C-alpha positions as CSV (number, residue, x, y, z in Angstrom):
1,M,-5.5,87.6,50.3
2,V,-6.6,83.8,51.4
3,D,-6.6,83.0,55.0
4,K,-3.8,80.5,56.2
5,G,-5.8,78.5,57.8
6,Q,-8.3,78.0,54.9
7,L,-5.4,77.7,53.1
8,K,-4.5,74.5,55.4
9,D,-7.7,73.5,55.3
10,T,-7.8,72.9,51.1
11,V,-4.6,71.2,51.4
12,L,-4.8,67.2,51.7
13,D,-3.6,66.2,55.0
14,E,-0.1,63.7,54.1
15,S,-1.8,60.9,55.1
16,A,-4.8,60.8,52.9
17,E,-5.6,58.1,50.8
18,I,-4.3,60.1,47.6
19,Y,-0.9,59.5,49.1
20,R,-1.1,56.7,50.3
21,Q,1.8,54.1,48.4
22,R,-0.7,51.5,46.6
23,K,0.6,47.7,47.3
24,Q,1.2,45.5,44.4
25,Q,-0.7,43.1,44.8
26,T,-1.1,39.4,43.2
27,E,-3.6,38.2,40.9
28,K,-4.3,35.4,43.6
29,Q,-4.5,38.1,46.5
30,K,-6.5,39.7,43.7
31,L,-9.1,37.5,42.8
32,S,-9.3,36.6,46.9
33,E,-10.6,39.7,47.3
34,M,-13.2,39.7,44.6
35,T,-16.6,37.7,45.1
36,F,-17.9,35.5,42.6
37,K,-19.5,38.2,40.4
38,E,-16.3,39.9,40.1
39,K,-14.1,37.5,39.4
40,I,-16.6,36.3,36.3
41,T,-16.2,39.7,35.1
42,Y,-12.7,40.0,35.7
43,F,-11.9,37.3,33.7
44,N,-14.0,38.3,30.7
45,N,-12.3,41.5,31.0
46,Y,-9.4,40.2,30.8
47,Y,-8.7,36.7,30.1
48,R,-11.4,35.5,28.4
49,L,-10.1,36.4,24.5
50,T,-6.8,35.6,25.7
51,T,-7.8,32.7,26.6
52,I,-9.6,31.7,23.2
53,V,-6.8,32.1,21.5
54,V,-4.6,29.7,23.4
55,V,-7.3,27.0,23.3
56,A,-7.5,27.3,19.6
57,I,-4.0,27.4,19.4
58,V,-4.5,24.5,21.1
59,I,-6.3,22.2,19.2
60,G,-4.9,23.9,15.8
61,A,-1.6,22.1,16.9
62,A,-3.0,18.9,18.6
63,Y,-5.2,18.5,15.1
64,F,-1.7,18.9,12.9
65,I,-0.4,16.4,14.9
66,Y,-2.8,13.9,15.2
67,T,-2.9,14.4,11.0
68,I,0.9,13.9,10.8
69,L,1.2,11.3,12.9
70,T,-2.2,9.5,12.0
71,P,-1.4,7.7,8.4
72,K,-3.9,7.7,5.7
73,P,-5.1,4.5,5.0
74,E,-4.4,2.9,2.0
75,T,-6.6,2.4,-1.0
76,V,-7.3,-0.6,-2.3
77,L,-9.7,-0.3,-4.7
78,Y,-11.4,2.9,-5.9
79,A,-14.7,2.8,-7.7
80,A,-16.2,5.6,-9.2
81,V,-19.4,5.3,-11.0
82,V,-21.1,7.9,-12.8
83,N,-24.5,8.8,-13.5
84,S,-25.8,6.5,-10.6
85,V,-28.6,6.2,-8.7
86,I,-26.7,4.4,-6.1
87,D,-27.4,6.1,-2.6
88,D,-24.5,6.4,0.5
89,D,-26.0,3.9,2.3
90,T,-25.6,0.9,-0.5
91,S,-22.1,2.7,-1.2
92,A,-21.3,1.8,2.7
93,A,-22.5,-1.8,2.5
94,L,-20.8,-2.7,-0.9
95,Q,-17.4,-1.2,0.6
96,N,-18.2,-2.9,4.0
97,D,-18.5,-6.0,2.4
98,F,-16.2,-5.8,-0.4
99,G,-12.9,-5.8,2.6
100,Q,-14.9,-7.9,4.3
101,K,-14.2,-10.3,1.3
102,L,-10.6,-8.9,0.8
103,G,-9.6,-9.6,4.5
104,I,-8.5,-5.7,4.4
105,D,-7.5,-4.0,8.1
106,P,-10.0,-1.6,8.1
107,K,-7.2,0.8,10.1
108,T,-5.1,0.8,7.3
109,Q,-6.7,0.3,4.3
110,E,-9.8,1.5,2.6
111,I,-12.5,0.5,-0.6
112,N,-13.9,3.7,-2.3
113,I,-17.3,3.5,-4.2
114,D,-17.4,7.0,-5.6
115,A,-21.2,7.6,-6.5
116,S,-21.1,11.3,-6.8
117,F,-19.7,11.7,-10.5
118,F,-22.6,13.3,-12.5
119,L,-21.7,14.0,-16.3
120,G,-24.0,14.9,-19.1
121,D,-25.2,19.0,-19.0
122,D,-22.1,20.9,-19.9
123,S,-23.8,24.0,-18.9
124,N,-24.1,22.6,-15.7
125,E,-21.5,23.5,-12.7
126,Y,-21.2,20.2,-11.0
127,A,-21.2,18.6,-13.8
128,L,-18.3,20.2,-15.4
129,A,-16.9,20.0,-11.9
130,S,-17.4,16.4,-12.2
131,Q,-16.0,15.8,-15.2
132,Q,-12.3,17.3,-14.7
133,K,-12.5,15.1,-11.3
134,L,-13.0,12.0,-12.9
135,V,-10.1,12.9,-16.1
136,T,-7.6,14.5,-13.3
137,Y,-8.3,11.4,-11.1
138,L,-8.1,8.8,-14.7
139,Y,-4.8,10.4,-15.7
140,A,-3.1,10.6,-12.3
141,G,-3.3,7.3,-11.3
142,E,-6.1,7.1,-8.6
143,L,-8.7,5.0,-10.2
144,D,-9.0,1.3,-10.4
145,V,-13.1,0.7,-12.0
146,I,-14.6,3.0,-14.0
147,I,-18.8,2.5,-13.7
148,A,-20.9,4.4,-16.4
149,P,-23.6,4.3,-18.6
150,E,-22.5,2.2,-21.9
151,S,-23.0,6.0,-23.9
152,V,-20.5,7.4,-21.5
153,F,-18.1,4.7,-21.2
154,S,-17.6,3.9,-24.9
155,N,-15.9,7.8,-25.2
156,Y,-12.9,6.5,-22.6
157,A,-13.4,2.8,-24.6
158,N,-12.3,4.6,-27.9
159,L,-9.7,6.4,-26.2
160,G,-7.9,3.3,-24.4
161,N,-8.7,4.0,-20.8
162,F,-9.8,0.4,-20.0
163,C,-7.5,-3.3,-20.0
164,K,-8.6,-6.2,-22.0
165,L,-10.5,-8.1,-19.3
166,S,-8.9,-11.5,-21.1
167,D,-5.6,-10.1,-19.7
168,Q,-7.3,-9.0,-16.1
169,L,-9.5,-11.5,-15.6
170,P,-9.1,-15.4,-14.8
171,T,-10.3,-18.1,-17.0
172,D,-12.8,-18.8,-14.8
173,L,-15.0,-16.0,-14.7
174,C,-13.9,-14.9,-18.3
175,T,-16.3,-17.9,-19.0
176,A,-18.6,-17.1,-16.7
177,L,-19.1,-14.0,-17.7
178,A,-18.5,-13.6,-21.4
179,D,-21.5,-13.0,-22.9
180,S,-21.7,-9.7,-20.5
181,F,-18.6,-8.9,-22.1
182,Y,-18.6,-4.7,-23.5
183,Y,-17.0,-4.7,-27.1
184,S,-14.6,-2.0,-28.8
185,N,-12.0,-0.6,-30.2
186,T,-9.4,2.1,-29.7
187,E,-7.8,5.1,-31.6
188,E,-4.3,2.4,-31.3
189,D,-6.0,-1.0,-31.4
190,S,-8.8,-1.0,-34.5
191,A,-9.4,-5.0,-34.0
192,S,-12.7,-4.9,-31.3
193,S,-12.3,-7.0,-27.6
194,A,-13.8,-6.9,-24.3
195,Y,-13.0,-3.6,-22.9
196,G,-16.1,-4.0,-20.3
197,I,-18.6,-5.9,-18.8
198,Y,-22.0,-5.3,-18.7
199,L,-23.4,-4.8,-15.4
200,D,-27.0,-6.1,-15.6
201,G,-27.8,-8.0,-12.7
202,A,-24.8,-7.6,-10.7
203,K,-25.3,-7.1,-6.9
204,I,-24.4,-3.2,-7.7
205,Y,-27.8,-3.0,-9.4
206,D,-29.7,-6.0,-8.9
207,N,-32.5,-3.6,-7.7
208,E,-33.3,-1.5,-10.7
209,E,-35.6,-1.8,-13.3
210,T,-34.3,-2.3,-17.0
211,L,-31.9,0.4,-17.5
212,T,-32.1,1.7,-21.4
213,D,-28.5,3.2,-20.9
214,R,-27.0,-0.1,-19.7
215,P,-24.3,0.4,-16.9
216,V,-20.8,-0.9,-17.8
217,L,-18.1,-1.7,-15.7
218,G,-13.8,-1.3,-17.3
219,I,-11.0,-1.2,-16.1
220,V,-8.5,1.4,-15.8
221,A,-5.2,0.8,-17.9
222,N,-2.8,2.7,-15.9
223,S,-4.7,1.3,-12.0
224,E,-2.1,0.3,-9.5
225,N,-5.1,-2.3,-8.0
226,K,-5.4,-4.7,-11.0
227,Q,-6.4,-7.9,-9.3
228,N,-8.7,-6.4,-6.5
229,A,-10.3,-5.5,-9.7
230,A,-10.9,-7.9,-11.1
231,E,-12.2,-10.0,-7.6
232,F,-14.6,-6.4,-7.8
233,I,-16.4,-7.7,-10.5
234,R,-16.1,-11.7,-9.0
235,F,-17.9,-9.6,-6.1
236,L,-20.6,-8.3,-7.6
237,F,-21.6,-11.0,-9.7
238,G,-21.4,-13.6,-7.1
239,S,-19.2,-15.9,-8.9
240,D,-17.1,-17.3,-6.2
């Protein structure tokens, strides 16, 4: 039989810590009682993930609002350059110089000289992607000018993708550049007309050696910036 005295000794005193009512503490009180190291550990255990998620949401929301409220600059000339050796620095310089000539506002308008198109090898995935991009932009009315080697340009010219230069260029420019015109017919018009202009000696190629497949420029038939395209030709040949 268990002695009552022994039983009493095994029972926790009513004033023991386990029986004391735990006081609810605020986060501020909890943190005030912690050391700096304990605060860091506490934050990592309970708040780090939540903070990361909240910050990511705020940044995403801010970027979304920025893109909605900030209008995309209007493209006043998009020139697709096919199979070119023009580097990014040359493209950027041409864009800047021609933009200054047109007097555009860089905040609301832009010029795009895109030399990322490489065609020719049907087994090359990049070439196929370039071909698809070029055709998509062409028929969507995104392009104003195409510059391509004569062997590539002729295919697009025969399909009627370019304007007659005599209809787009002012008389003085037609006269000055007549010897550089590229002539072709189309599927709908058998008569030979000037649909392109050879760029030998133009600013875009003036540092190049003699090219076997001469680059040709054409103004795209469904371009919405034909006047700027004509001015681009004037700019490339320095015909002020």
